[in-house]
Structure formats: C-alpha cells, structure tokens
C-alpha positions, 0 to 999 in steps of 0.5 A: 221358668217364665219369670227366669226368661223375663228377668234375663233382659232385665239382669242384662240391662242392669249389668250393662249400666253397671258396667257403664257406670264403672267405666265412667268412674274410671274415666273420671279418675283418669281426667282428675289425675291428668289434671293433677299431673298438668296443673302446677301447685305451690307447696309449702312445708313449714320449717323446711329448707332441705331434707324433707321427704315423704313418709311413705317413701322413706319407709320403703325400698324405693331408696336403699344403701346398695353396693356400688356397681351394676344396678338392679332394673325394676319393672313394675316391682312391688317395692318393700313398704309398710302395710298402709302403702302399696309402691310399685316401681320401674327404674334403676334402683336408687341409692342414698346419693339419688335420695340426696339429689331428689331432696335437693331438687325439691328444695331447689323448687320450692320458690316455683310452682310445682310443675313449672321449669326451674333453672338448674345451678349445677355447682350450687347444687353439688355444694349443697350435696357436699360434692365438688364441681369437677367434670366428674361430679357434673357428669354424675349429676347428668347421669342421675337426673336422667335416670331419675327422668326415666323412672316411674312409680305408682303410690297407693296410700290406704286407710286403716280399713284397707281402703284407698286413701289416694293413689299416685301414678294409677292412670298418669305415669308419675315420673321422679323428675318429669322433665329435663332440659339442658344445653351444653353449649350455653350451659343452661339447665332446667328441670321440672317436677310433677305437682303430685309430689304436693299430694305426697307431702300432704297432711304432714306426711313427711320427714324433716331430716337434719341435712347437716348431720346427714352430710356428715354421715362418713362414706360408705355408711349409706346404711346409716343414711337409710336408718336416719330417714326411717327414724325421722318418719316417727316421733317415738323416742324408742322405735323397733324394727324387724331385722329381716324387714330391714334387711328386705327393705335395704335390698340387702342380698347377703348373709343375715350375720353379715347384715347384722355387722353392717347395721352395728356399724351404721348405728355406731355411726349414728350415735357418733353424730348424736342422731340415735342410739341402738341395739340388736335385740330379741322381740317378745316373739323371739324375733331379731329386731333392731331398737333405736333410741332417738337422741334428744336435743338439749 
C-alpha cells in the first residue's frame, strides 16, 4: 500500500508531462500548418496546361454530377473516398461545372507563387470553359467563385498501415479559393488560392485530364465528366468500380436501375470521344461493377 501511495504522485507527474508534450505537439502542428497556409509557393506540374487535379479529390464525392436545382449543403460531412483518404467538406455540393472552374483557376494561377493575388480576366476564363461572355455567364462566374471562397475542406491522406501521411485543413481552415476581390465599377478582379494546394499535387498525386475532349462532352452528360476524372487517376488500362460505390460517389439519390441506365449513357459518351469504353458486369463476388477500358492513343 505504501508503495502505491508513493507512486501516485510520480504517476501524476508523468501524466502531466505526457499531456504537456501532447499540447506542445499540437501547438507545433498548428504553427506548421499556419505557416504552410501563409507562405506562397511555386507549383510546377510537368506536362501541364489545364486539366490537372489531385487524385484524392477526383476519387471522392467532393465534386459530383448532381442535377440542376437546389443544392445540398454539407457541414463537415465525410465525403465518399477511397480507404487511403479522409475528406470532410463544408459548403454547397459542387458539380462538374465547379470542377472545371477550379481546374481553370489553378491553371491561371500557375505563373504566380501560389498564395499571391492572381488577376482574373473573366472573358478569357469563360472562353477556356467554352462559355459565352454575356451577362448571365459573368453572373454565374461571380456566384460560383463566391461559393468556392466560402467552402472549406479537411483532407487526411493515409499510409498503407493506416497512419497519417499528411493532413490539410486540420488546424487552419483550407478554403477552395482563399480570397476574391472585385471592383465592379473599375471591372478589376483578382483571386488567390491556398499554398497548400501544392501539397495536394505533391508526389505526382494528380491526374492530367484531356481538356479538349472534356469540353466536347455533351451538355447533360456530367456523369461522363465524373468518369473521365476518375479513370485519369490510374494508368491501368482496365479499371473496375463497384456500382454501389459509384452511386454514392456521384451523389445519385435515385433507383439503382435508373443509375445503371445513366452510367451506360455516360460510358457511351466516353466511347464517342475515344476516352474509354466499358460495360456493367458482375464481379467475382456477384456484385455489379463498371468495367472500363481506357482508349490507347495510336
């Protein structure tokens, strides 16, 4: 009993030391992320013009082929991803048009250190998105950039053993667009994106998407755009995706049989543009899956 009483203060001191160490570690991580969020960085992506996007985002429901109309609003929602990533998102559900816009904003920021203001030439940006430069499109652009400025995400990339490889947005909010300024009278606009985008593109963890073909995907075929981004994340000539996973990833709330019809139409569009061909078949476990064959360039 005496030994227990004598050891009690020692255990208490040890617990206090561990707590202090834990607090210092958390403070260190917060300082490091604060510095990463505030320090402009140059991003160099070989072979890149427009159409590059991080694989973890392409494989998630962060951007989805949602129907037009009122959008779902997420609050720290854990999005559909692969097991090697955790992605939590707050903001309006983003669609494929938003995905196009984000990719264009990243491309237009390339000549500048990421994190510094970038002049926004609205007409040039809309042309890159194959949109007209009329009033309606300017209003759409303004509205969607504001939505991207309000949206935040937390991303944690995991190692094969399940431990954290890196995280973004854990202690310092990560905004899709970190800043947006405009003067309607002078018609001057600028935006900035978070330097931590560089980390998401690191170690070649990004896809290069054929932009010309993407802009040729027919209206109303956003599901084909989603599949184009997804297949670009892997060099495998044959790729298989469980149909129920795809349905969740694409935020599709309708019946599975309707989803199968929609997926088939999307694959037909990819075939038309010689991006990929595919079919729905059962896996070895008897579960329906989409099997896609990437088209090879002659």
